[in-house]
ZAMARKOL-191224 format. One record per residue (C-alpha): x, y negated, z; residue in one letter. Coordinates in steps of 0.1 Angstrom, whole numbers, plus 5000, padded with zeros to 4 digits. Example, Ala and Ser with C-alpha at 12.3 -4.5 7.8 and 13.67 -1.06 7.14 Angstrom:
512350455078A
513750115071S
This chain:
196871108587M
193171128582A
191370858565A
190270628592P
186670648605L
184170408598P
183470118620S
179970158638P
177869918658G
178469848694V
175069798713G
172769708684P
168969688696P
167470028696D
165269918666D
168069788645A
168469968610P
171570168609P
174669948596A
176170038562A
179370188564G
182070228537P
180770528526C
176870548525G
176370928516S
178971108541C
178071248574A
180571008592Q
178970698581A
176270708601S
177370448629P
177070528669G
175770328693R
177470218727L
175170268758Q
176970158789R
176170398818L
178070218845G
178770538871L
180170818856A
177471108842P
176971428863G
176771608828R
179071538802H
180271638770D
183971508768H
186371348792V
188071048785V
191470958805A
192570608798L
196170538804A
198670238802G
201170048816N
200269798841P
198969438826N
197969578792T
194469518798G
193569918805K
190769768829S
189369548805T
188869808782V
187470038810F
185069768820N
183869688784A
183070048776L
181170148810T
179469818815G
181669668845L
180269898871R
183170098886Q
182870408909H
186270388928V
187470628954G
190770808961N
192471058942W
192171388963S
194871398988G
196671068972K
196370698986T
195770588946V
192570458937S
190870628909R
187870448889A
185470648867E
182370548847G
180670668819G
179270568786F
177170758756T
178170698719Y
176870888689G
174471138710G
177171218737A
178271158768K
181271068779Y
182971028813R
186270818816I
188670808842V
190770518845D
194270668855L
196770458875P
198770208857G
202470348851T
205270318833Y
205870648825S
205371018835L
208871098849L
207171148885S
209170848903T
206170728921S
202970848932T
201170658904D
203070848880E
202471208895D
198571128895V
198971018857A
201271318848R
199071558866D
195971438851A
197271448815L
199271778816L
196571998839F
193471778836G
193271858799R
191071528787P
189471578756D
190871198748V
193571028764T
193270668753V
196770488759V
195970098760V
199469908752V
199969558750D
200669398714A
202969128726T
205169368744R
205169698724L
208569808725E
207969808765R
204870048760N
206070278732L
207770508758P
204770588778L
202970658743V
205970888734L
205671088765Q
202071118764V
202471238729R
204771538743Q
201671648764I
198771618740T
197871528704G
194571438716R
195571058719V
194370728705V
196270418711V
194370098716A
196769828705L
195169568728N
196169208729L
196269138695V
194768788700D
197668708721E
199968828698A
198768648668R
198968318690R
202968418695H
203168498657G
203368878660I
201769098638T
201869508643V
201069708612D
198469968629T
198770188597R
202370228598H
202570268635L
199570538632S
201670728610R
204670708627E
202770858662L
200871078642G
197570968660V
194970668656P
196070318665V
193370068670V
193769668674A
191569538699T
191369238720A
188969408746A
188369048764R
186368948735R
184969298721G
187069308695D
188169648678G
185469848702L
183669978676P
186670098657E
187770198692L
184670438698L
184870598665A
188470678669A
187570878704I
184771038689A
186471148659G
189471288683T
187271438711A
185071628683T
188071748660T
189172128659D
192672038644D
194171798664P
197771708660P
200171918681E
202271768707P
205471618699L
208271878705A
211371668709L
214271878694V
217771848711H
220271918686H
222772068714D
222072448706P
222872548742Q
220372288755L
217472438732E
218572788743E
218072678779A
214772508775V
213572788756A
214573028781A
213072808809L
209772758791A
209173178787A
209973208823R
207272938834V
204773118810E
205873418826A
205373298859R
202073098853F
200273228829P
197972918808G
200172688819V
199872418791P
202772298774N
205572528794A
208472358771R
207571988788W
207372158822V
210972328815A
212171978802L
210971838836R
212772098856L
215772048836L
215771658842E
215171748878G
211471608884D
210771638919P
206871668915G
207171968891I
209972148913E
207772148943E
204872278924A
206872548909V
208772608945R
205072638962A
203372788936G
200872548931T
201772478892L
199372778886G
196872658906E
196872318888L
197172478854A
193772678863G
191772398875A
188872238858P
189571988837P
190771678855L
190071828889E
193871918888A
194571568894A
192571528923G
189171648925G
186071458928A
186271098944A
């Protein structure tokens, strides 16, 4: 893992001097400034997807970054609501899309279908997965599923203030090493950890060398052979589809949403759609 980025200031006055970072001479030491834009900007530099289980404080993180003003509509063709907002940081404009709260990406509900399609086909520049520090074991399965799709992930370990009250501590550095992506401790209601979260988002959005998606290797040679063969067929039929191996695994597991997209031929349309339009289009 790369060394953690320096912590920038959040929303200082325009005439405030730059805060000193841990490396006063390096380029990354220049702090960024958060400007909450409320509604999503029409033109933006990066797209951030916000994912997480229900009741992890995901909406609180969204509000803290965008300024409490949400643009709420429905995902195209779905009854699931969507919220979008925007912020600027370090001179770049970010569009942030709050995905439905979901426990997995295994297509057992419309919410999960929307979240899965947004992450697999929408190709966000960063996916922030918000987890509850008091119930980490319940939240990590979603993190691992997202990591199978993309390496451009930041984990927001939220509600750390509640965890402390319950005598729970989490070694974020160790967890970051295990997951291969930045893990930032936050208490979004109080604004704690937001500077570090913004720095991690910016670093992940702009890196030219993101971590590779996790490739779960099954030690059954016949299963691995089946996955490889099916992934090759998926790539041949739908050129450009992201993470064909993940799609192949979902097909072998009988994921009804992916099966229907393959039968109807819409998997290719999803793969070729503009970023995050595949998951529902404009609200």
